[in-house]
C-alpha positions in Angstrom: 0.0 0.0 0.0 2.8 2.4 0.9 4.4 1.6 -2.4 1.3 2.9 -4.2 1.0 6.1 -2.2 3.0 8.3 -4.7 0.8 6.9 -7.5 -2.4 7.8 -5.7 -1.0 11.3 -4.8 -0.1 11.9 -8.5 -3.5 10.6 -9.6 -5.2 12.9 -7.2 -3.2 15.9 -8.4 -3.9 15.1 -12.0 -7.6 14.7 -11.3 -7.7 18.0 -9.4 -6.0 19.7 -12.3 -8.5 18.1 -14.8 -11.5 19.0 -12.6 -10.1 22.6 -12.3 -9.7 22.8 -16.1 -13.2 21.5 -16.6 -14.6 23.9 -14.1 -12.6 26.8 -15.7 -13.9 25.8 -19.1 -17.4 25.7 -17.8 -17.1 29.2 -16.2 -15.6 30.5 -19.5 -18.4 29.0 -21.5 -20.9 30.4 -19.1 -19.3 33.9 -19.3 -19.2 33.7 -23.1 -22.9 32.8 -23.1 -23.7 35.8 -20.9 -21.7 38.2 -23.1 -23.3 36.8 -26.2 -26.8 37.1 -24.7 -26.3 40.7 -23.4 -24.5 42.0 -26.5 -27.1 40.6 -28.9 -30.0 41.8 -26.6 -28.6 45.3 -26.7 -28.3 45.4 -30.5 -31.9 44.0 -30.8 -33.2 46.5 -28.3 -31.7 49.4 -30.2 -33.1 48.2 -33.5 -36.5 47.6 -32.0 -36.6 51.0 -30.2 -35.5 52.7 -33.4 -38.3 51.1 -35.4 -41.0 51.8 -32.8 -40.2 55.5 -32.7 -43.3 57.5 -33.9 -43.1 60.4 -36.4 -41.5 63.5 -34.9 -41.3 61.7 -31.5 -37.9 61.5 -29.7 -37.1 58.3 -27.8 -34.0 56.9 -26.2 -32.3 53.7 -25.0 -29.8 53.5 -22.2 -26.4 52.0 -22.9 -25.1 49.8 -20.1 -21.6 50.4 -18.7 -20.6 46.7 -19.3 -21.9 43.6 -21.0 -21.5 40.7 -18.5 -18.4 42.4 -17.2 -16.9 43.1 -20.7 -16.4 46.6 -22.2 -17.8 47.3 -25.7 -18.2 50.0 -28.4 -21.3 50.8 -30.4 -21.4 51.4 -34.2 -24.3 52.4 -36.4 -24.0 51.5 -40.1 -26.2 53.9 -42.0 -25.8 52.1 -45.4 -27.1 48.8 -43.9 -29.4 50.3 -41.3 -27.6 48.1 -38.7 -26.6 48.5 -35.1 -23.3 46.8 -34.3 -22.0 46.0 -30.8 -18.2 45.4 -30.7 -16.8 43.7 -27.5 -13.4 45.1 -26.6 -12.4 43.1 -23.5 -13.0 39.8 -21.8 -13.7 36.3 -23.1 -15.4 37.6 -26.2 -13.0 40.4 -27.1 -13.1 41.0 -30.9 -16.6 39.6 -31.4 -19.4 41.7 -32.9 -23.1 41.4 -32.6 -25.6 43.0 -35.1 -29.2 43.8 -35.5 -30.9 45.3 -38.6 -33.5 48.1 -38.1 -36.4 47.8 -40.6 -36.1 51.5 -41.4 -33.6 53.9 -43.0 -31.1 55.3 -40.5 -29.3 58.7 -40.4 -26.6 59.4 -37.8 -26.5 62.9 -36.5 -23.9 62.4 -33.7 -21.9 59.2 -33.5 -20.0 60.0 -30.2 -21.9 57.3 -28.3 -21.0 57.3 -24.6 -21.1 53.9 -22.9 -23.3 54.3 -19.8 -25.2 57.2 -21.5 -28.1 57.1 -23.9 -28.7 56.9 -27.6 -31.5 59.0 -29.0 -33.9 58.4 -31.9 -36.2 60.7 -33.9 -38.3 59.7 -36.8 -38.3 62.1 -39.8 -40.5 60.9 -42.6 -39.4 57.4 -43.7 -36.1 57.6 -41.8 -34.9 57.6 -38.2 -32.2 60.0 -37.0 -29.8 58.4 -34.5 -27.7 60.6 -32.1 -25.5 60.4 -29.0 -27.2 63.7 -27.9 -30.8 64.9 -27.7 -32.0 65.8 -31.2 -33.5 69.2 -32.1 -36.7 69.4 -33.9 -36.2 70.0 -37.6 -37.1 73.2 -39.2 -39.8 72.9 -41.8 -38.5 73.7 -45.3 -41.8 74.6 -46.9 -42.7 78.1 -46.0 -46.3 78.8 -45.2 -46.2 82.3 -46.6 -43.2 83.3 -48.8 -41.7 86.7 -47.9 -41.4 87.9 -51.4 -44.2 89.3 -53.6 -46.2 86.7 -55.5 -44.6 86.2 -58.9 -46.3 86.1 -62.3 -46.5 82.3 -62.3 -48.7 82.4 -59.2 -51.3 84.5 -61.0 -51.0 82.3 -64.1 -51.5 79.1 -62.1 -54.5 80.5 -60.4 -56.3 81.1 -63.7 -54.7 78.3 -65.8 -54.7 75.3 -63.4 -54.3 72.4 -65.8 -51.7 74.3 -67.8 -49.8 75.1 -64.6 -49.9 71.4 -63.5 -48.4 70.3 -66.8 -45.7 73.0 -66.7 -44.9 72.2 -63.0 -44.5 68.5 -64.0 -42.1 69.3 -66.9 -40.1 71.8 -64.9 -39.3 69.4 -62.1 -38.9 66.4 -64.4 -36.4 68.1 -66.8 -35.0 71.0 -64.7 -35.8 73.2 -67.8 -37.9 76.3 -67.6 -40.9 76.4 -69.9 -41.6 79.5 -72.0 -44.5 78.4 -74.2 -47.2 75.8 -74.5 -50.1 74.6 -76.8 -53.0 72.4 -76.2 -52.9 69.4 -78.5 -56.3 67.9 -77.4 -58.3 67.8 -74.2 -55.8 65.7 -72.3 -52.5 66.6 -74.0 -50.4 69.8 -73.8 -47.3 70.5 -75.9 -44.6 72.6 -74.2 -41.3 74.2 -75.2 -38.7 73.6 -72.5 -35.3 75.0 -73.3 -34.2 73.4 -76.5 -36.6 70.5 -76.4 -40.3 69.9 -77.2 -42.4 67.7 -75.0 -45.9 66.3 -74.9 -47.5 66.2 -71.4 -50.5 63.9 -71.0 -53.1 63.9 -68.3 -56.3 62.0 -67.5 -59.6 62.7 -65.7 -60.2 61.1 -62.3 -63.6 61.7 -60.8 -63.0 59.9 -57.5 -64.0 61.9 -54.4 -61.0 62.6 -52.1 -62.3 64.6 -49.2 -63.7 67.8 -50.8 -62.0 67.1 -54.2 -64.7 66.2 -56.7 -62.5 65.8 -59.8 -58.8 65.8 -60.6 -56.8 66.1 -63.8 -53.6 64.1 -63.2 -50.4 64.1 -65.2 -49.7 60.6 -66.4 -46.8 60.9 -68.9 -44.2 63.2 -70.3 -42.5 62.3 -73.7 -40.5 63.9 -76.5 -42.4 65.6 -79.3 -41.2 66.1 -82.8 -44.1 67.8 -84.6 -45.1 71.5 -85.1 -45.7 73.5 -81.9 -46.9 76.7 -83.5 -48.8 78.7 -82.6 -48.1 78.7 -78.9 -49.1 80.6 -75.8 -46.3 82.1 -73.7 -46.2 81.4 -70.0 -44.3 82.9 -67.0 -41.3 81.3 -65.4 -41.8 78.3 -63.1 -38.1 78.5 -62.2 -38.6 82.0 -60.8 -41.6 80.9 -58.7 -39.7 77.9 -57.3 -36.5 79.9 -56.4 -38.6 82.5 -54.6 -40.6 80.0 -52.5 -43.8 80.2 -54.5 -43.6 76.7 -56.0 -42.9 73.5 -54.1 -40.8 70.7 -55.5 -41.9 67.1 -55.2 -39.1 66.4 -52.6 -40.0 69.5 -50.6 -43.6 68.3 -50.5 -42.8 64.8 -49.4 -40.2 66.0 -46.8 -42.8 68.4 -45.3 -45.5 65.8 -45.1 -43.2 63.2 -43.6 -42.1 65.6 -40.9 -45.7 65.8 -39.7 -47.4 63.2 -37.5 -50.7 62.1 -39.2 -53.8 60.6 -37.6 -56.6 58.8 -39.3 -59.7 60.7 -38.1 -62.0 57.6 -38.3 -60.2 55.7 -35.6 -57.2 57.9 -34.4 -54.6 55.5 -35.8 -51.2 57.1 -36.5 -50.3 56.9 -40.2 -46.8 57.2 -41.6 -46.3 58.4 -45.2 -44.2 55.5 -46.6 -40.8 55.9 -48.3 -42.4 54.4 -51.5 -45.0 57.1 -51.8 -45.8 58.2 -55.4 -46.2 61.9 -56.2 -47.6 63.5 -59.4 -48.6 66.9 -60.5 -52.4 67.4 -60.8 -55.1 70.1 -60.9 -58.1 69.4 -58.6 -61.6 70.9 -58.4 -63.5 71.4 -55.2 -66.8 73.1 -54.4 -64.8 76.3 -54.1 -62.2 76.4 -56.9 -59.7 74.6 -59.1 -56.0 74.6 -58.1 -52.7 73.0 -59.2 -51.7 70.4 -56.6 -49.5 67.4 -55.9 -51.2 64.0 -55.7 -49.5 61.6 -53.2 -50.4 58.0 -53.1 -49.2 55.3 -50.6 -50.7 52.0 -49.4 -54.4 52.7 -49.6 -54.2 56.5 -49.1 -54.6 59.3 -51.5 -53.5 62.9 -50.6 -53.7 66.1 -52.5 -51.4 68.9 -51.3 -51.0 72.4 -52.7 -48.3 73.0 -55.3 -48.1 76.7 -54.6 -48.8 78.6 -51.4 -51.8 80.9 -51.2 -51.3 84.7 -51.2 -52.6 86.1 -47.9 -54.4 89.0 -49.6 -56.6 86.7 -51.7 -60.3 87.1 -51.2 -61.1 83.4 -51.4 -59.4 80.6 -49.4 -56.8 78.6 -51.1 -56.4 74.8 -51.4 -54.1 73.2 -48.8 -54.8 69.5 -48.3 -57.5 66.8 -48.8 -57.1 63.1 -48.3 -58.9 59.7 -48.4 -59.2 58.2 -45.8 -59.3 61.5 -44.0 -56.0 62.4 -42.2 -55.3 65.1 -39.7 -51.9 66.5 -38.7 -51.4 66.3 -35.0 -47.8 67.5 -34.8 
């Protein structure tokens, strides 16, 4: 028995070392699992919090000091709309954990402070992400331009369909239009810079709020025939540069900055990134006006193409929609 004692002692030491190794491996695996779980949970929470932010609402998510005892850094990839958590110490050093937000991201301030907060604010179809509180955006569509109304304003008030066609061509080609000619009831020929174009529209008699009828631009194409004789028209470019004519992007940006509510059931509605916008002329029980027609999902909106001069005797067109929407912010 005494002769076997060294063997038993050696066996006991080896078993102790093996058990210690197994125990250490188990602790390491457990710690790795904890880091994996907390890092992925943080990335998922950021993506979820970002997606759930309502239009013009600002929300935030706290950033923990450590993830299961490990330090980390946060990255926001705008191109992939992805939140990435990089572990910088501990058993998972060098590992990254990602979550994709189902919305377009824009980073305003990327100096994320671990232990602080990350802020979100929805603007239209995108969400702004920042390490600091986000200021409310200034609206880029002026309610009343400061300059005197240009000649195109008065032209558009009296020649609504012609104005809709000219507006469509101007923003489609970036060429000012100096003359036009009706080809038939739904086709106008225009002279834009050095090119001739045919602008086609169609009648739509669906009721959209107080809109009883709309003439909607459907197509713009090159024209090679005779344009004479023509009627001259004032500059759409001058009207746009002075704030008296809204571009399609200005219109969409403005509408997306607002929070909209469906009046029938108070459901908040977001104007989607895939919204379609066309020039149109609409008729209500008051007047006919050049507008923008915006369609998305099952919604139709008409929004004014030009602001209304405050000295006008009659009210101007602003917005009609179906289903009816109301701006609440």
